[in-house]
DSSP file (Angstrom, degrees, kcal/mol; ACC not computed):
  #  RESIDUE AA STRUCTURE BP1 BP2  ACC     N-H-->O    O-->H-N    N-H-->O    O-->H-N    TCO  KAPPA ALPHA  PHI   PSI    X-CA   Y-CA   Z-CA
    1    1 A M              0   0    0      0, 0.0     2,-0.1     0, 0.0     0, 0.0   0.000 360.0 360.0 360.0 129.5   99.6  -68.9  -33.9
    2    2 A A        -     0   0    0      1,-0.1     2,-0.2     0, 0.0     0, 0.0  -0.450 360.0-113.4 -75.5 142.9  102.8  -70.2  -32.6
    3    3 A A        -     0   0    0     -2,-0.1     2,-0.2     1,-0.1    -1,-0.1  -0.516  30.4-123.5 -74.7 142.7  105.2  -72.1  -34.9
    4    4 A K        -     0   0    0     -2,-0.2    -1,-0.1     1,-0.1     0, 0.0  -0.580  29.9-100.9 -85.9 150.6  105.7  -75.7  -34.1
    5    5 A G        -     0   0    0     -2,-0.2     2,-0.3     1,-0.0    -1,-0.1  -0.253  40.1-167.6 -66.1 155.7  109.1  -77.2  -33.5
    6    6 A S    >   -     0   0    0      1,-0.0     3,-1.4     0, 0.0    -1,-0.0  -0.818  40.2 -94.1-136.1 177.2  110.9  -79.0  -36.3
    7    7 A A  T 3  S+     0   0    0     -2,-0.3    -2,-0.0     1,-0.3    -1,-0.0   0.699 121.0  60.1 -67.0 -18.6  113.9  -81.2  -36.7
    8    8 A N  T 3  S+     0   0    0      2,-0.1    -1,-0.3     0, 0.0    -3,-0.0   0.444  76.7 119.3 -90.5  -0.6  116.0  -78.1  -37.6
    9    9 A D    <   -     0   0    0     -3,-1.4     2,-0.5     1,-0.1    -4,-0.0  -0.355  56.0-141.5 -66.2 145.5  115.4  -76.3  -34.3
   10   10 A I        -     0   0    0     -2,-0.0     2,-0.1     2,-0.0    -2,-0.1  -0.932  12.6-129.0-111.7 130.2  118.5  -75.5  -32.2
   11   11 A A    >   -     0   0    0     -2,-0.5     3,-1.8     1,-0.1     4,-0.4  -0.445  22.2-117.4 -74.0 150.4  118.4  -75.8  -28.5
   12   12 A D  G >  S+     0   0    0      1,-0.3     3,-1.3     2,-0.2    -1,-0.1   0.844 114.4  57.7 -57.0 -35.8  119.7  -72.8  -26.4
   13   13 A D  G 3  S+     0   0    0      1,-0.2    -1,-0.3     3,-0.0    -2,-0.0   0.615 100.0  59.4 -73.9  -9.7  122.5  -74.8  -24.9
   14   14 A E  G <  S+     0   0    0     -3,-1.8     2,-0.3     2,-0.1    -1,-0.2   0.543  84.6  99.7 -91.6  -8.6  123.8  -75.6  -28.5
   15   15 A L    <   -     0   0    0     -3,-1.3     3,-0.0    -4,-0.4    -3,-0.0  -0.584  64.4-144.2 -82.1 138.8  124.3  -71.9  -29.3
   16   16 A E        -     0   0    0     -2,-0.3    -2,-0.1     1,-0.1    -1,-0.0  -0.736  29.5 -95.1 -98.3 150.3  127.8  -70.5  -29.1
   17   17 A P        -     0   0    0      0, 0.0     2,-0.3     0, 0.0    -1,-0.1  -0.304  42.8-109.0 -63.2 148.2  128.4  -66.9  -27.9
   18   18 A L        -     0   0    0      1,-0.1    -3,-0.0     2,-0.0     5,-0.0  -0.607  33.7-111.6 -79.4 134.2  128.8  -64.3  -30.7
   19   19 A A     >  -     0   0    0     -2,-0.3     4,-2.4     1,-0.1     5,-0.2  -0.344  24.2-120.4 -63.1 146.0  132.3  -62.9  -31.2
   20   20 A D  H  > S+     0   0    0      1,-0.2     4,-2.4     2,-0.2     5,-0.2   0.895 112.8  49.8 -57.1 -43.4  132.6  -59.2  -30.2
   21   21 A E  H  > S+     0   0    0      1,-0.2     4,-2.2     2,-0.2    -1,-0.2   0.891 110.4  50.4 -65.6 -38.6  133.7  -58.1  -33.7
   22   22 A T  H  > S+     0   0    0      2,-0.2     4,-2.3     1,-0.2    -1,-0.2   0.908 110.6  49.8 -64.2 -42.1  130.8  -60.0  -35.2
   23   23 A A  H  X S+     0   0    0     -4,-2.4     4,-2.5     2,-0.2    -2,-0.2   0.908 109.9  50.9 -63.5 -42.2  128.4  -58.3  -32.8
   24   24 A R  H  X S+     0   0    0     -4,-2.4     4,-2.0     2,-0.2    -2,-0.2   0.903 110.4  49.2 -63.0 -41.0  129.9  -54.8  -33.6
   25   25 A Q  H  X S+     0   0    0     -4,-2.2     4,-1.9     2,-0.2    -1,-0.2   0.916 111.8  48.5 -64.5 -42.3  129.4  -55.4  -37.3
   26   26 A A  H  X S+     0   0    0     -4,-2.3     4,-2.5     1,-0.2    -2,-0.2   0.889 108.8  54.0 -64.8 -38.9  125.8  -56.5  -36.8
   27   27 A Q  H  X S+     0   0    0     -4,-2.5     4,-2.5     1,-0.2    -1,-0.2   0.898 107.6  50.9 -61.8 -40.0  125.2  -53.5  -34.6
   28   28 A R  H  X S+     0   0    0     -4,-2.0     4,-2.0     2,-0.2    -1,-0.2   0.900 110.5  48.5 -64.5 -41.0  126.5  -51.2  -37.4
   29   29 A V  H  X S+     0   0    0     -4,-1.9     4,-1.5     2,-0.2    -2,-0.2   0.932 112.8  47.6 -65.2 -45.5  124.2  -52.8  -40.0
   30   30 A V  H  X S+     0   0    0     -4,-2.5     4,-1.6     1,-0.2     3,-0.3   0.926 112.1  50.2 -61.3 -44.6  121.1  -52.6  -37.7
   31   31 A A  H  < S+     0   0    0     -4,-2.5    -1,-0.2     1,-0.2    -2,-0.2   0.865 107.4  54.7 -62.7 -36.2  121.9  -48.9  -37.0
   32   32 A A  H  < S+     0   0    0     -4,-2.0    -1,-0.2     1,-0.2    -2,-0.2   0.846 116.6  35.8 -66.6 -33.5  122.3  -48.1  -40.7
   33   33 A Y  H  < S+     0   0    0     -4,-1.5    -1,-0.2    -3,-0.3    -2,-0.2   0.572  91.2 107.7 -99.3 -11.0  118.9  -49.5  -41.5
   34   34 A A     <  -     0   0    0     -4,-1.6     3,-0.1    -5,-0.2     4,-0.0  -0.402  66.3-137.9 -69.9 144.6  116.9  -48.4  -38.4
   35   35 A E  S    S-     0   0    0      1,-0.1     2,-0.3    -2,-0.1    -1,-0.1   0.861  78.7 -15.0 -69.6 -37.2  114.4  -45.6  -38.9
   36   36 A D  S  > S-     0   0    0      1,-0.0     4,-2.3    -3,-0.0     5,-0.1  -0.914  79.5 -83.8-156.3 179.1  115.4  -43.9  -35.6
   37   37 A A  H  > S+     0   0    0     -2,-0.3     4,-2.6     1,-0.2     5,-0.2   0.867 122.8  53.7 -63.3 -38.2  117.2  -44.5  -32.3
   38   38 A D  H  > S+     0   0    0      2,-0.2     4,-2.3     1,-0.2    -1,-0.2   0.924 110.4  46.2 -63.8 -43.8  114.3  -46.2  -30.6
   39   39 A E  H  > S+     0   0    0      2,-0.2     4,-2.7     1,-0.2     5,-0.2   0.902 111.5  52.8 -64.7 -39.7  113.9  -48.7  -33.4
   40   40 A C  H  X S+     0   0    0     -4,-2.3     4,-2.6     2,-0.2     5,-0.2   0.940 110.3  47.0 -60.3 -48.3  117.6  -49.3  -33.4
   41   41 A R  H  X S+     0   0    0     -4,-2.6     4,-2.2     1,-0.2    -1,-0.2   0.902 112.9  50.1 -59.8 -42.0  117.6  -50.1  -29.6
   42   42 A M  H  X S+     0   0    0     -4,-2.3     4,-2.4     2,-0.2    -2,-0.2   0.934 112.9  45.3 -63.8 -46.7  114.5  -52.4  -30.0
   43   43 A L  H  X S+     0   0    0     -4,-2.7     4,-2.0     2,-0.2    -2,-0.2   0.911 113.0  49.9 -65.4 -42.9  116.1  -54.4  -32.9
   44   44 A L  H  X>S+     0   0    0     -4,-2.6     5,-2.5    -5,-0.2     4,-0.7   0.903 112.3  48.7 -61.3 -40.9  119.5  -54.7  -31.1
   45   45 A S  H ><5S+     0   0    0     -4,-2.2     3,-0.7    -5,-0.2    -2,-0.2   0.912 109.5  51.5 -64.9 -42.8  117.7  -55.9  -28.0
   46   46 A M  H 3<5S+     0   0    0     -4,-2.4    -1,-0.2     1,-0.3    -2,-0.2   0.851 112.2  47.0 -63.0 -34.6  115.6  -58.4  -30.0
   47   47 A L  H 3<5S-     0   0    0     -4,-2.0    -1,-0.3    -5,-0.2    -2,-0.2   0.577 112.0-121.5 -83.0 -10.2  118.8  -59.8  -31.6
   48   48 A G  T <<5S+     0   0    0     -3,-0.7    -3,-0.2    -4,-0.7    -2,-0.1   0.751  86.9 104.8  76.1  23.7  120.6  -59.9  -28.2
   49   49 A I      < +     0   0    0     -5,-2.5    -4,-0.2    -6,-0.2    -5,-0.1   0.086  41.9 130.8-123.0  21.9  123.4  -57.6  -29.4
   50   50 A G  S  > S-     0   0    0     -6,-0.7     4,-1.2    -5,-0.1     3,-0.4  -0.279  73.5-103.8 -69.8 163.3  122.4  -54.4  -27.6
   51   51 A P  H  > S+     0   0    0      0, 0.0     4,-0.6     0, 0.0     3,-0.1   0.830 120.9  47.0 -59.8 -33.2  125.0  -52.6  -25.6
   52   52 A N  H  4 S+     0   0    0      1,-0.2     4,-0.3     2,-0.1     3,-0.2   0.795 108.2  54.7 -78.7 -28.1  123.6  -53.8  -22.3
   53   53 A S  H  4 S+     0   0    0     -3,-0.4     3,-0.3     1,-0.2    -1,-0.2   0.695  98.8  62.0 -81.4 -18.4  123.3  -57.4  -23.3
   54   54 A R  H  < S+     0   0    0     -4,-1.2    -1,-0.2     1,-0.2    -2,-0.1   0.812 100.6  52.4 -77.0 -29.7  127.0  -57.8  -24.4
   55   55 A G     <        0   0    0     -4,-0.6    -1,-0.2     1,-0.2    -2,-0.2   0.571 360.0 360.0 -84.4  -8.1  128.4  -57.1  -20.9
   56   56 A E              0   0    0     -3,-0.3    -1,-0.2    -4,-0.3    -2,-0.1   0.467 360.0 360.0 -83.4 360.0  126.4  -59.7  -19.0
């Protein structure tokens, strides 16, 4: 069942880009807790901080 929107929802155009250093720190945390490389890639992709998504 899909979650319904609320007053606290943020529109995509209101989001600011993530700083490179912040993204690198988040990537390190995800890599430390991921079970394997595939899970790490999946989680980074889901968070939008994968290596391919930062250069676009």
